[in-house]
N, C-alpha and C positions, 0 to 999 in steps of 0.2 A: 783786502780782495786779492792783491797780488800774491799774498801768501797762500791763499786757498787755491789760486790758479796754479802756482808752482807745485803744490802738493798733488793736484789732479794730474798735471803733466807727468810727474814722477810715477804715479800709478799706471798711467797709460803706457809709459816707456817700459816699465817692468812687465806689464802684460804682453807687450810686443816681443820682448826678449824671450819670455816663456814660450810664446807661440812659435817663434823661430827655432828655438831649441827642440821643441817637440817634433816639428816637421823635418828638420835637417837630421836629427839623430834618432828618428823613429825606428824602433826595433822591428826588424823583419823576421817573421816567424817562418821557419823552414817547413815546407809542406811535408807531411808524413805520408808514408805509403800505407796501403791497407794491410798493415801488419802490426803485430804487437811488439816487434823489435826490428832490428835491421834485417834486410833480406838474406835468405840462405841461397847462395848461388849454386848452380849446378856443379861448379868446380869443387864444391865440398866433397864430391865423390872423387877423392884424391888419387885414385889409381885406376888403371884400365880395368882391372878385375872388378873393382867396386862399381865402376860405371856400367859394365856389362851386367852385373848382378842387379842393379837397381832399375835399368831401363831396357835391358835385353837387346841392345844394339850398340854398334861402335859410335864413336863421336862423329865420324863422317856421316853415318846414317842419320844420326840425330840432327846434325846441321842441315842436311838436305830436307829432312822432314820439317824442321823449323822454318826453312825458307818457303816451303809450300804453305804452312799453316799460320805463319807469323802475322800477316795482315788480318786474317780472320780473328785471331786471338787477341789482337791489340785492343786496348781500351783507352779512353780519354782520361787524362789527368783532370782532377777537379781542383777547385780553389783551395781545398783543405788537404787533399792527399794525392800522392802519385799513384797511378794505376800499377797493378802487378804486371811485370813484363811477360810477354808471350813465352820466353824461354822458361820462366819459372812455372807458368801455367802448364806447359807441355811436360816438363820434367816431373811435376807433381802427379799429373794424370798417368804418365807412363809408370811411375813408381807404384801407384795404386794398382794398375793392371798387372805389372810384372811381379810384384811381391805379395799381393793380397793383403798388404798392411791396412789396418782399419782407418777409416776417415778421421776418427778421433786422434789416432796416433799421428797421422799426417798433419793434422791441424797443429799439434804441438811441435812437430819437426819443422814445419814451414812457418810457424808462428802466425797462424791465421785463425779466424773464427770458424766454428764447425759449419755454419751455413755457407760461408764463403768457400771453404774447401769442397763441400758437396756441389755447389754451383759450378765451380771450376771444372770438376771432373765431368759433370753432366754436359757443360758447354763444349769442353775440349773433345769428348767422345763424339759429340754430334758433328763438330768441325772435321774430325779425322775421317768420319764416314762420308760426309758430304763432299770433301775435297779430294779424297782418294778413290772413291768408288768408280768414277768415270774411267780411270786408268788401271785400277787394280781390283775392282770387284764388278766388272761389267759382264753380264751374261752374254754369250755369243748371240749376235743379232742377225745372223744370216746362215743359210745352208752351208756355205763354204767354211765359215768359222766353226760350225759344229763338226764338219768333216775333218778339220784339223785336229780337233779333240779326239775324234774316233781314230785317226791315224796314230796318235800317241799311244792309245791303249792297244791297238793292233801290233805296233812295234814292240811295246814293252811287255804286254801280257798275252799276245797272240789271240786276243778276243776281238771278233769283228763287230763293226757297227755300234760300238759302245760310245755314247756321248757323255757319260758321267757315272761315277760311282756315288751312290746316295746313302745317307745314313740319317737316323733320327735319334735324338737324345732328349731326355727330360732334365731340366735344370731346376733344382730345388732352391727356393728363396726363403729368407727370413726377414721381411721388411721390419724396420724399426717401428716400435709402437704397436705391433700387431702380433697376436698369438696364433693367427691362422697360418696354416701351411699353404704356401703358394708355389707355383711352378710355371715355367714357360717351356714350350716345345720348340726345339731347334731342329730344323730340317735343312740339310746341306747337300749340294752336289759338288764333286771334286774331279779335277782332271788327273791325268796319269802322273803329273809332276807335283801332286799334293796342293795345288792351288784351288781355292774355292771359286766355283763358277756362279753359284747362286746360294743365297742364305735366306732362310725365312724363320722368323721368330714369332710364335703365337702364344699369347697368354692362355693358361689352362684354368678352366673354371673349377676344377676339382683336382685333388692330389691323386692321380691315377697313372699307372704305367701302361695303360692301354692306348695304342696309337691309332687314331681314326684317320687313315690316309686321305680319304675323300674330303675331310674338313681342313686339311693343311693347305697352306698357300701353294706349295709345290704340287699337291694332288689336284687342286682346282686348275692350275695352269696347264697341267698335263691333260686333264679332261677337256679343257676348252680349246686345246690346240694352239695356245698363244706363245709357245716357245720357239716357233719357226724352225722346227727340226727339218732336216732334208727329207725328201720323199723316199719311199722304199726303193732300194736298188739291189742288184745282184750281190750275193755274198762272195767273198774272194774264192776264186777257183770253183765257182758253182754257178749254175743257171737259176738257182732259186732266188726269187726277189724277196727281200726281207726289210722290214722297217728298221730305222735306227732306234736304239733302246738305251735306257738307263739300267743300271745293275744295282740291286739291293739285297738285303738279307731276308730272313724269314719274317721279319716284322712288316715287310711290304707285301702287297697283293701281287699275284702274277697277272700281267697285262701284256697286250701285244707290243707295247712300248716300254715295258718294265719287266726285266728278267730277274727271277729269283731262283735259288737252287732247287733241285729235285729233293723231295723228302728222303731222308736217310733210308727209310724202309722200302723205298721204291727205286733203288738204284741198281744198275748193272755196270759193267765195265765202262761202256761209252758214256753213261750218265755220270758215273763217278769222275771221269775225266772232265766232263763239262763242269761239274761242281768245283773241281780243283781249279780250273782256269777262271771260272767266275769268282771264286774266292780270291784269286790273285788280283782281280780287278777291284773287288770290295776292299782289299787291304789298303788301297790308295786313300779311301775315305777314313779308314781306321787310323792310318798313319798321320793324315792331316789333322784329325781331331786330337790324336795323341801329342803331336808337336804343339798344337795350339794350347792345350791345357797344361802341358809341361812348361812352356815358356811364359805363359800368362797365368801366374799362380792365383789370380783372383778367382779362378775356377776351382781352386782347392780350399775355398773358404765359404762360410755361410754368407752369401752376398746380402747385405742389409739394405737392399734397395727395392723399390716397387717394380713390377714387371716392365713398365714402359721404359724405366731407366736401365734395366738389365738388357733390354733390347738394344739400347745404344751401346752398352759395353760389348755385347756380342758382335754387333756390326763393326765397331771400331777395331776390335782385336782381329777379326777376320780380314779387314782391310790392311791392318799392319802386318799380318801374316803374309798376305800376298805381296805387299810392298817389299818386305825383307827377303822373301823368296826370289822376287824379281831382281833384287839387288845382289843375290847370291851371297848374302851376309853369312860369313862363317860364325859370327857370334850367335846367330839365330839357328842356323842349320849347319852344324860343323862339318859334316861329311856326306857324300852321296849315300843314299839308303836303298838297299835292294828290297823289292816287294816281297822277296822270299824270307826276309828277316824282319822281325817285329820292330826293331829300333830300341835303343837304350831307354828312351823316354817312356816306353810302355810299362816299365817297372814302377813308374809313378802312379799308374792308373789314370782315370779320367776325372778324378775329383768329384765334384757335385753333378757331373753329367752322367746320367743313368740310362741304361738300355731300356727300350720300350718293347711292348708286346703288341703284335698286330691283332686286329679283330678277325674272327673267323669269317672267311669269305666263301668257302665252298668251291674253290678252284677258279681259274681265270678264264674258262670257256674254251671252246674249240680253237678259235683263232690264235689265242695266246699260246696254247699248247702246241699248235702247228709251228709257230715262230720258234719256240724253245727247242722243238725237235730238229728243226732245220739248222739252228745254231749249234745244236749238239753235234750234228754231222759235220758242220763246218769247222768245229773246234778239234776234230780228230786229226791225228797225223796223216799226211797225204797217203801213206802206204796202207792205211786202214780204211780209207774212204772208198765205198763201193758205189 
């Protein structure tokens, strides 16, 4: 009996030793990140030129942007994996926007799954727009703010009562898994310093170059009077009371608050001068879109995204554009540009942004014609005004 007891005690002792060894020397598994390999840090862009080429901003601009966006981009670590850091999420998205590199290529570069890469771009673009728009894409909300915009155009272009240069472009899309041709309509208003005042992106139901102004978000806001423009006031050096106006090209209809050029076949010397000065105003919008598409090369590719995701891309890049213009970033806008000069980026073209054609409207009515004629007189040199 004692022999059996001793044998049992030995078995119990061996079992206890095994338990102690397993608990004290238990192997700890290191948590992996949501990557196929170790992380690719932004410092892999090992020179200033490479950094600028991949993200279109200086390291100082990047750090300031990361400081704003970091808390929104941060994700919780899980029991099994570490979250991808905000720094890498931002650098991946900026690289997608700045180079037009495909999502599949970025997945390989950053060692991520395709769906993870796509979600990071979508979420980061949304965060950029939501966190920057209040400071960098906020439409003027008072008559005084609109007047400051008008003062900029008067000083720079000698064009009175102008609260924005507007343009409309169609952006062609090629969503993955679809053979249908899709597009979105971009309508934007810009100030005299190439900063976007308002941006509207509308999905198009058909692949057409015809621009229905009344159906655009900007057109509806102008019709409804929701932009809070200043009331009509006397033009400079004149007793004629005139409304504040936006300025567009022939794709836009003539209205009392929207000026377009006189038709070429209907111009004399005074109207030709009006067209010339109006063209100087419109060039602000052309230059802003030219800079945008040149710096953010995603607009030179066939964007493989659905319209709602393209809207996020457009809103994010316009916010970044205004942010970098406000920072006076030489990496983004190397030198002051005269409105009389197209700008070196114009040689690149506008990529997948295509011009649109306006619908025939049959004229803007007597009131709109009266406003344009009054502004024509106001735009004349003082010696020629009678």
